C-alpha positions, 0 to 999 in steps of 0.5 A: 500500500505504501508504494501505491500511496507514494505513486498517488502522492507524486501525481498530486505533487506534480499538479494532478489535483484529482489524484488526491481523491484517491487518497481521500477514498483510501484513508477516510475510514481509518481516519474517521475511526482514529478521530472518533476514538479521540473526539468521542462523537461522530460530528466532531470526528467528521470535522477532524477528518475534513480538516485533516484532508484539507491540511494534507492537500495544502501541505502535500509538497512537504510530504517526504517518503521517510514515513508512509503517507498513512502515518503522515496523515494519521499524525495530522489527524491525531494532532488536530484532534488533540489540539481541538480538545 
């Protein structure tokens, strides 16, 4: 999965904005679970997931493949949720 995500990230970084939807589809469920565990309710978790994807899209140029994309985006979600609390 890491290689697939990395290929999609490279497409997004190259300017193919529509490719980001693949990452959203691939990671939405797991981000929702993480956000729900931290926030304790579905509405707040949904807001965390939405903000996570917005931040990831804005900062995708900073992503480096030292860690998997999943690790990177889950870290963003966890930090947002904790900061929100």
